[in-house]
C-alpha positions as CSV (number, residue, x, y, z in Angstrom):
1,M,-56.6,-36.2,47.9
2,D,-58.7,-33.3,46.9
3,R,-60.3,-33.2,50.3
4,L,-57.0,-33.4,52.0
5,K,-55.9,-30.3,50.0
6,Q,-59.1,-28.5,51.0
7,A,-58.5,-29.4,54.7
8,V,-54.8,-28.0,54.5
9,S,-56.1,-24.9,52.8
10,L,-58.5,-24.2,55.6
11,I,-55.8,-24.7,58.3
12,E,-53.4,-22.4,56.5
13,S,-56.1,-19.8,56.0
14,G,-56.6,-19.9,59.9
15,N,-59.7,-21.9,60.0
16,F,-57.9,-24.5,62.2
17,E,-61.0,-26.2,63.8
18,K,-62.8,-26.7,60.5
19,G,-59.7,-28.0,58.9
20,L,-59.1,-30.6,61.5
21,T,-62.7,-31.7,61.4
22,E,-62.3,-32.2,57.7
23,L,-59.1,-34.2,58.1
24,K,-60.9,-36.5,60.7
25,E,-63.6,-37.2,58.1
26,V,-61.0,-37.8,55.3
27,R,-59.4,-40.4,57.6
28,K,-62.6,-42.3,57.8
29,E,-62.8,-42.9,54.1
30,A,-59.2,-42.7,52.9
31,D,-57.3,-45.1,51.0
32,H,-53.8,-46.3,52.1
33,E,-52.0,-43.8,50.0
34,S,-54.1,-41.0,51.5
35,L,-53.7,-42.2,54.9
36,Y,-49.8,-42.0,54.4
37,D,-50.2,-38.4,53.3
38,L,-52.5,-37.6,56.1
39,S,-49.9,-39.0,58.6
40,N,-47.3,-36.4,57.1
41,I,-49.9,-33.7,57.3
42,Y,-50.6,-34.3,61.0
43,Y,-46.8,-34.6,61.6
44,S,-46.1,-31.2,60.0
45,L,-48.9,-29.7,62.1
46,G,-47.2,-30.9,65.3
47,L,-50.1,-33.3,65.8
48,I,-47.8,-36.2,66.7
49,E,-50.1,-38.6,68.4
50,D,-52.6,-38.4,65.4
51,S,-49.6,-38.9,62.9
52,R,-48.6,-42.0,65.0
53,D,-52.0,-43.4,65.2
54,V,-52.4,-43.2,61.4
55,V,-48.9,-44.8,60.8
56,E,-49.8,-47.6,63.2
57,E,-52.9,-48.2,61.2
58,L,-51.0,-48.5,58.0
59,L,-48.5,-50.8,59.7
60,I,-51.2,-53.3,60.3
61,H,-51.4,-53.8,56.6
62,Y,-47.7,-53.3,55.7
63,P,-45.8,-54.5,58.9
64,N,-42.3,-54.5,57.2
65,E,-42.5,-51.5,55.2
66,G,-39.4,-49.6,56.2
67,E,-40.5,-46.1,55.3
68,L,-43.6,-46.5,57.5
69,L,-41.3,-47.9,60.3
70,V,-39.1,-45.0,60.1
71,Q,-42.1,-42.5,60.2
72,A,-43.4,-44.3,63.2
73,A,-40.1,-44.2,64.9
74,E,-39.9,-40.4,64.4
75,C,-43.3,-40.1,66.0
76,Y,-42.2,-42.3,69.0
77,V,-39.1,-40.2,69.4
78,D,-41.1,-37.0,69.5
79,L,-43.6,-38.6,72.1
80,E,-40.5,-39.7,74.2
81,Q,-41.3,-43.4,73.5
82,E,-37.5,-44.2,72.7
83,Q,-37.8,-48.0,73.1
84,D,-40.8,-48.2,70.8
85,A,-38.9,-46.2,68.4
86,I,-35.8,-48.5,68.6
87,A,-38.1,-51.6,68.2
88,A,-39.6,-50.2,65.0
89,L,-36.3,-49.4,63.6
90,N,-34.9,-52.7,64.3
91,K,-37.6,-54.3,62.3
92,I,-36.3,-52.7,59.1
93,D,-34.4,-55.2,56.7
94,E,-31.0,-54.3,55.8
95,N,-31.8,-54.4,52.1
96,D,-34.7,-51.8,52.5
97,A,-34.0,-48.4,51.0
98,A,-35.1,-46.9,54.4
99,Y,-32.4,-48.8,56.3
100,P,-29.7,-46.1,56.1
101,P,-32.2,-43.4,57.2
102,A,-33.1,-45.8,60.2
103,L,-29.5,-46.1,61.0
104,L,-29.3,-42.4,61.3
105,L,-32.3,-42.2,63.6
106,M,-30.8,-45.0,65.7
107,A,-27.6,-43.3,66.1
108,D,-29.5,-40.1,67.4
109,L,-31.4,-42.3,69.9
110,Y,-28.3,-44.2,71.1
111,Q,-26.3,-41.0,71.4
112,T,-29.1,-39.5,73.6
113,E,-28.9,-42.5,75.8
114,G,-25.1,-42.0,76.2
115,L,-24.1,-45.0,74.1
116,E,-21.8,-43.1,72.0
117,E,-19.9,-46.2,70.6
118,V,-23.1,-47.9,69.4
119,A,-24.1,-44.5,67.8
120,E,-20.9,-44.2,65.8
121,Q,-21.2,-47.8,64.7
122,K,-24.7,-47.1,63.3
123,L,-23.4,-44.0,61.5
124,L,-20.5,-45.7,60.0
125,E,-22.6,-48.6,58.9
126,A,-24.9,-46.0,57.1
127,K,-21.8,-44.5,55.4
128,R,-20.7,-47.8,54.3
129,L,-24.1,-48.7,52.7
130,S,-24.5,-45.1,51.3
131,P,-21.0,-43.7,50.8
132,D,-22.1,-40.6,48.7
133,E,-25.2,-39.5,50.7
134,P,-24.6,-36.0,52.1
135,I,-26.9,-36.4,55.0
136,I,-24.9,-39.2,56.4
137,D,-21.5,-37.2,56.2
138,F,-23.3,-34.4,57.8
139,G,-24.5,-36.8,60.5
140,L,-21.0,-38.0,61.1
141,G,-19.6,-34.5,61.3
142,E,-22.4,-33.6,63.8
143,F,-21.8,-36.5,65.8
144,Y,-17.9,-36.1,66.1
145,L,-18.4,-32.4,66.8
146,T,-20.7,-32.9,69.7
147,Q,-18.2,-35.5,71.0
148,G,-15.4,-33.1,70.9
149,H,-13.6,-35.2,68.2
150,H,-12.9,-32.1,66.0
151,L,-10.4,-33.5,63.7
152,K,-12.7,-36.4,62.8
153,A,-15.5,-34.0,61.9
154,V,-13.5,-31.9,59.6
155,P,-13.5,-34.3,56.4
156,Y,-17.3,-35.0,56.8
157,Y,-18.1,-31.2,56.9
158,E,-15.7,-30.7,54.0
159,A,-17.4,-33.3,52.0
160,V,-20.9,-31.5,52.2
161,L,-19.7,-27.9,51.5
162,G,-22.0,-26.4,49.0
163,T,-24.6,-29.1,49.3
164,K,-28.1,-28.0,48.4
165,G,-31.3,-30.1,49.0
166,E,-32.0,-31.1,52.6
167,L,-28.8,-29.4,53.8
168,A,-29.5,-26.1,52.0
169,N,-30.5,-24.5,55.3
170,E,-27.5,-25.6,57.4
171,N,-24.6,-23.3,57.9
172,I,-21.8,-25.9,57.1
173,E,-19.2,-23.3,56.9
174,L,-19.7,-22.4,60.6
175,R,-19.7,-26.1,61.6
176,L,-16.4,-26.6,59.7
177,A,-15.0,-23.5,61.2
178,E,-15.8,-24.8,64.8
179,A,-14.3,-28.3,63.9
180,L,-11.0,-26.7,62.4
181,S,-10.7,-24.3,65.4
182,G,-11.1,-27.2,67.7
183,S,-8.4,-29.2,66.2
184,G,-6.0,-26.3,66.3
185,Q,-6.2,-25.3,62.5
186,F,-7.0,-21.6,63.4
187,E,-6.0,-19.9,60.2
188,D,-8.3,-22.0,58.2
189,A,-10.9,-21.9,60.8
190,L,-10.9,-18.1,60.6
191,T,-11.6,-18.1,56.9
192,Y,-14.7,-20.3,57.4
193,Y,-15.9,-18.3,60.2
194,E,-15.7,-15.2,58.0
195,K,-17.6,-17.1,55.2
196,G,-20.3,-18.5,57.6
197,L,-20.9,-15.3,59.3
198,E,-21.6,-13.5,56.0
199,N,-24.7,-15.8,55.9
200,A,-25.8,-15.5,59.6
201,R,-24.5,-13.6,62.6
202,E,-24.9,-16.3,65.1
203,I,-23.8,-15.5,68.5
204,N,-22.1,-18.7,69.3
205,A,-20.2,-18.4,65.8
206,L,-19.1,-14.9,66.8
207,F,-17.7,-16.2,70.0
208,G,-15.9,-18.9,68.1
209,Y,-14.6,-16.4,65.7
210,G,-13.4,-14.2,68.3
211,F,-11.8,-17.0,70.2
212,T,-10.1,-18.3,67.1
213,A,-8.7,-14.9,66.1
214,L,-7.2,-14.6,69.7
215,Q,-5.4,-17.9,69.3
216,I,-3.4,-16.5,66.3
217,N,-2.9,-13.0,67.7
218,E,-5.5,-11.3,65.5
219,Y,-6.4,-9.1,68.4
220,R,-8.3,-6.5,66.4
221,K,-10.6,-9.2,64.7
222,A,-11.0,-10.6,68.1
223,I,-12.2,-7.3,69.7
224,N,-14.6,-6.5,66.9
225,A,-16.1,-9.9,67.1
226,F,-16.5,-10.0,70.8
227,N,-17.9,-6.3,70.9
228,E,-20.4,-7.2,68.2
229,L,-21.4,-10.2,70.3
230,K,-21.7,-8.0,73.4
231,E,-24.0,-5.7,71.6
232,L,-26.3,-8.6,70.5
233,D,-26.3,-10.4,73.8
234,P,-24.5,-8.5,76.7
235,Q,-25.4,-11.3,79.0
236,Y,-23.1,-13.8,77.1
237,S,-20.7,-13.7,80.1
238,T,-18.1,-16.1,78.5
239,L,-17.0,-13.4,76.2
240,Y,-15.7,-10.9,78.7
241,P,-12.5,-12.4,79.9
242,Y,-11.4,-13.1,76.2
243,L,-12.4,-9.6,75.1
244,A,-10.4,-8.2,78.0
245,K,-7.5,-10.4,77.0
246,A,-7.5,-9.1,73.5
247,Y,-7.6,-5.5,74.7
248,E,-4.7,-6.3,77.0
249,E,-2.5,-7.6,74.2
250,E,-3.3,-4.4,72.3
251,G,-2.1,-2.3,75.2
252,A,-5.6,-1.0,76.0
253,I,-5.5,-1.9,79.7
254,A,-8.2,0.7,80.7
255,E,-10.6,-0.7,78.1
256,A,-9.8,-4.2,79.4
257,I,-10.4,-3.3,83.0
258,E,-13.8,-1.7,81.9
259,V,-14.9,-4.8,80.1
260,L,-14.2,-6.9,83.1
261,A,-16.2,-4.6,85.3
262,Q,-19.1,-4.8,82.8
263,G,-18.8,-8.6,82.8
264,I,-19.0,-8.8,86.6
265,K,-22.3,-6.8,86.5
266,F,-23.7,-9.7,84.2
267,D,-22.1,-12.6,86.0
268,E,-21.1,-11.8,89.5
269,F,-20.1,-15.4,90.1
270,N,-17.6,-15.6,87.2
271,E,-14.3,-16.1,89.3
272,E,-12.2,-15.6,86.3
273,L,-13.4,-11.9,85.8
274,Y,-12.3,-11.1,89.4
275,I,-8.9,-12.7,88.9
276,Q,-8.2,-10.9,85.6
277,A,-9.6,-7.6,87.0
278,S,-7.4,-7.7,90.2
279,R,-4.4,-8.6,88.1
280,L,-4.8,-5.6,85.7
281,T,-5.7,-3.1,88.4
282,F,-2.6,-4.1,90.3
283,K,-0.6,-3.8,87.1
284,T,-1.9,-0.2,86.7
285,H,-1.0,0.5,90.5
286,D,-4.6,0.8,91.5
287,N,-3.8,-1.4,94.5
288,A,-7.1,-0.5,96.2
289,S,-9.2,-1.8,93.3
290,G,-6.9,-4.9,93.0
291,E,-7.6,-5.7,96.6
292,Q,-11.2,-5.1,96.4
293,Y,-11.7,-7.5,93.4
294,L,-10.0,-10.2,95.4
295,R,-11.9,-9.7,98.5
296,E,-15.1,-9.7,96.5
297,L,-14.0,-13.1,95.0
298,L,-13.2,-14.5,98.3
299,A,-16.6,-13.4,99.6
300,I,-18.1,-15.5,96.8
301,N,-15.6,-18.5,97.2
302,P,-13.7,-18.5,100.4
303,A,-11.8,-21.5,99.1
304,H,-10.4,-19.7,96.2
305,I,-6.6,-20.4,96.9
306,E,-5.3,-18.4,94.0
307,A,-7.2,-15.3,95.1
308,A,-6.0,-15.9,98.7
309,K,-2.3,-16.3,97.7
310,T,-2.4,-13.2,95.6
311,L,-4.0,-11.0,98.2
312,A,-1.7,-12.3,101.0
313,A,1.4,-11.6,98.7
314,Y,0.0,-8.0,98.3
315,L,-0.7,-7.5,101.9
316,K,2.8,-8.8,102.6
317,T,4.5,-6.2,100.4
318,E,2.3,-3.6,102.4
319,E,3.6,-5.1,105.7
320,R,-0.1,-5.4,106.8
321,Y,0.5,-8.6,108.7
322,E,-2.7,-8.6,111.0
323,D,-4.6,-8.4,107.8
324,I,-2.8,-11.4,106.5
325,L,-3.6,-13.3,109.4
326,D,-7.3,-12.3,109.3
327,L,-7.4,-13.3,105.8
328,L,-6.0,-16.7,106.4
329,R,-8.2,-17.4,109.4
330,N,-11.2,-16.9,107.2
331,I,-9.7,-18.9,104.4
332,E,-8.6,-21.8,106.5
333,E,-12.0,-22.3,108.3
334,G,-12.7,-24.8,105.4
335,E,-9.4,-26.6,106.2
336,Q,-7.9,-25.5,103.1
337,S,-4.0,-25.9,103.0
338,D,-1.5,-24.5,100.6
339,P,2.3,-24.1,101.1
340,Y,2.1,-20.4,99.9
341,L,-0.4,-19.6,102.6
342,D,1.8,-21.3,105.2
343,W,4.7,-19.1,104.2
344,S,2.6,-15.9,104.3
345,A,1.2,-17.0,107.6
346,A,4.7,-17.8,109.0
347,T,6.0,-14.3,108.0
348,A,2.9,-12.7,109.7
349,Y,3.1,-14.6,112.8
350,A,6.8,-13.8,113.0
351,Q,6.2,-10.1,112.6
352,V,3.5,-10.0,115.2
353,E,5.8,-12.0,117.5
354,E,3.6,-15.2,117.8
355,Y,6.6,-17.3,117.5
356,K,5.1,-20.7,118.1
357,D,2.5,-20.3,115.4
358,A,5.3,-19.0,113.1
359,I,7.6,-21.9,113.5
360,K,4.7,-24.3,112.8
361,R,4.0,-22.6,109.6
362,Y,7.5,-22.3,108.5
363,E,8.0,-26.1,109.0
364,N,5.0,-26.8,107.0
365,A,6.1,-24.6,104.2
366,Y,9.8,-25.9,104.3
367,T,8.5,-29.3,102.8
368,Y,7.4,-27.5,99.7
369,F,10.1,-24.7,99.6
370,R,13.3,-26.5,100.5
371,Q,14.7,-25.6,97.2
372,D,13.6,-22.1,97.2
373,P,16.6,-19.8,98.2
374,I,14.4,-16.8,99.1
375,F,12.4,-19.0,101.5
376,L,15.5,-20.6,103.0
377,E,17.0,-17.3,103.8
378,E,13.9,-16.0,105.6
379,Y,13.4,-19.3,107.4
380,G,17.1,-19.1,108.4
381,A,16.8,-15.6,109.7
382,F,13.8,-16.7,111.8
383,L,15.7,-19.6,113.2
384,I,18.6,-17.4,114.2
385,E,16.1,-15.3,116.2
386,E,14.8,-18.4,117.9
387,G,18.4,-19.3,118.9
388,R,18.5,-22.4,116.5
389,R,21.7,-21.4,114.8
390,E,22.7,-24.8,113.6
391,E,19.5,-25.2,111.7
392,A,19.7,-21.6,110.4
393,V,23.1,-22.3,109.0
394,K,21.9,-25.4,107.2
395,A,19.2,-23.3,105.6
396,F,21.6,-20.6,104.6
397,K,24.2,-23.1,103.2
398,L,21.4,-24.7,101.0
399,A,20.2,-21.3,99.8
400,L,23.8,-20.3,98.9
401,E,24.2,-23.5,97.0
402,L,21.0,-22.8,95.1
403,D,21.8,-19.1,94.6
404,P,25.5,-18.2,94.7
405,S,24.7,-14.6,94.5
406,L,23.5,-14.6,98.1
407,V,27.1,-13.9,99.3
408,H,25.9,-12.0,102.4
409,L,24.9,-15.4,103.9
410,E,28.6,-16.4,103.9
411,E,29.1,-14.0,106.8
412,E,26.5,-15.7,109.0
413,I,28.0,-19.1,108.0
414,L,31.5,-18.1,109.0
415,R,30.3,-16.5,112.2
416,F,28.5,-19.9,113.1
417,D,31.8,-21.7,112.1
418,E,33.9,-19.4,114.3
419,E,31.6,-19.8,117.3
420,T,31.7,-23.5,117.0
421,F,35.4,-23.7,116.7
422,K,35.8,-21.5,119.9
423,E,33.5,-23.8,121.7
424,D,35.4,-26.7,120.8
């Protein structure tokens, strides 16, 4: 053992090659206890293959020793020999003290392979065998959190709050905060985020804190958290729409727009940023910028129906009918279909006197908007221009039934009834 210590001292002092040579010499003469220590030393140095070789040598003499089998399995996992790891772990007897740790390692392996139900069974079995073992509670919390089962994770994280020992370096408060937030317990989550962030300013936790604060209208806390995150990592693009939302809720629209513009610089393919930026710039009557954001988004994703609908609606208010048709020709190259776009196209075609195309689009839109009095009134007016008065009156009657305030439509209906009576 003294030679082992000397070898480790050499390595720690920077004399790596000499230390490794000494370890090789020790291995030739070491007893089984020293070999076990040597395996751990190799593992701690990242020399996994050497660690594995030593453990396998020991397993020749102690083939059923659980602790050695776990150590071998850990080496196999690091060397991406998962099947060998599972085979080693399956050799451990249920009565062996190493069985619960083996179950934890098996759970990790099965989860990695996508066998979540098997992984959960292994963890719950470990919990049954060692109900008061903090590392098992922690493992269950981690498993459920990664699976998105936040509510299930909460009690296991609560059970290990304040635990020292092997969990001393884990920020349990932040994990509990994430689980609470994910299960909708935002007030409690905020408390644990604040406690956990006192210990470490982790960027994902800052995002979670800001997001959670936003859910319970703590906009100033959200703004502070997102801005701190932005300072630490400006390329954390997910933060920008949420920071903009917090500013908007505080009435700071200019700041919200500026944040969205910053976000687009870092993530030009984040479609949500363009949508929010266009909405807010239209809200501030900066219509040119609103239009530009939508066009930039459509250049990135021509199939973005929401952007197309919003832009078409704006162009309609500006009576830019040729622009509407140009927009829709580009959008519909990919055979995208949407009733709102059909309505916009119908209006535009009617205004530029391309009536055949207009009636086709109105008929397409009618299937969806037959209960919309505004559409029915416009459609009816177009049908009158086309000389299809009977159909127009049907549309007007339905519109009036849906919205009795459209009293001006009664005149058209009466006029049609009078003309019909005279013809009879």
